[in-house]
C-alpha positions as CSV (number, residue, x, y, z in Angstrom):
1,M,-1.3,-2.2,-14.4
2,K,-1.9,1.8,-14.0
3,L,-2.6,3.0,-10.8
4,Q,-5.4,5.8,-10.4
5,I,-6.7,8.1,-7.5
6,N,-8.8,5.5,-5.1
7,D,-7.0,2.5,-6.0
8,K,-6.5,0.4,-3.1
9,V,-2.7,-0.6,-2.7
10,M,0.0,-2.4,-1.3
11,F,3.5,-2.9,-1.6
12,T,5.1,-4.8,-4.6
13,D,6.3,-8.3,-3.7
14,E,9.8,-7.2,-4.6
15,V,9.6,-4.6,-1.9
16,V,8.4,-6.8,0.6
17,K,11.3,-9.5,0.1
18,R,14.0,-6.5,0.1
19,V,12.8,-5.8,3.5
20,N,12.9,-9.6,4.5
21,H,9.2,-10.1,4.7
22,D,8.8,-7.4,7.6
23,K,5.5,-7.4,8.7
24,R,4.8,-3.5,8.8
25,T,5.7,-3.6,5.1
26,A,3.8,-6.8,4.3
27,D,0.8,-5.3,6.3
28,M,0.7,-1.8,4.5
29,R,-2.7,-1.1,2.7
30,G,-3.8,1.9,1.7
31,I,-5.8,4.0,-0.9
32,I,-4.4,6.6,-3.3
33,I,-5.4,10.3,-2.7
34,K,-3.2,11.9,-5.1
35,I,-0.5,11.3,-7.6
36,V,2.2,13.8,-7.7
37,S,5.8,14.4,-9.1
38,G,5.0,13.9,-12.6
39,G,3.2,10.4,-12.1
40,K,6.1,8.9,-10.1
41,V,4.8,9.4,-6.5
42,A,1.6,8.9,-5.0
43,M,0.2,10.2,-2.1
44,V,-1.5,7.1,0.0
45,E,-3.5,7.4,3.0
46,T,-2.6,4.4,4.8
47,N,-5.3,4.3,7.8
48,G,-2.6,3.6,10.4
49,T,-1.3,0.5,8.7
50,Y,2.0,2.3,7.9
51,V,2.5,5.2,10.1
52,S,5.4,7.6,9.6
53,E,8.0,8.4,12.6
54,E,5.9,11.8,13.1
55,G,2.8,9.8,13.5
56,N,1.4,10.6,9.7
57,S,-0.7,7.5,8.1
58,L,-0.5,9.8,4.7
59,R,2.8,8.7,2.8
60,G,4.2,9.6,-0.4
61,I,5.2,6.4,-2.1
62,P,7.0,5.7,-5.3
63,I,4.4,4.1,-7.5
64,A,6.7,1.7,-9.1
65,N,6.6,0.3,-5.1
66,L,2.8,-0.3,-5.3
67,K,0.4,-2.6,-6.8
68,K,-3.2,-3.0,-6.4
69,D,-4.4,-4.8,-3.5
70,I,-6.8,-7.1,-5.4
71,Y,-7.7,-9.0,-2.4
72,S,-9.0,-6.1,-0.1
73,G,-12.5,-6.5,1.2
74,A,-15.0,-9.0,-0.3
75,N,-12.3,-10.4,-2.8
76,N,-9.8,-11.2,0.1
77,P,-10.0,-15.2,0.2
78,F,-8.4,-15.2,3.8
79,L,-11.2,-12.9,5.4
80,G,-12.2,-14.2,8.5
81,R,-10.0,-17.2,8.3
82,Y,-7.3,-17.9,11.2
83,F,-3.7,-19.2,10.2
């Protein structure tokens, strides 16, 4: 599935697994605002869910490390549930 500007994204399962299910990485959600480097990198506005060391929430993330967040908003089966 090709990612585009305005897609809601999250890290792929492989990325989350690679960092041992680190909560910060697993919880990252954002919106692609620009695609750069010949379509290989997405500029993602993470709205504070994946802030850089400098405090920026706008992050450049390789597109290969992202997937569409199909569970955002009204599609989220866990919305309003407590574990």
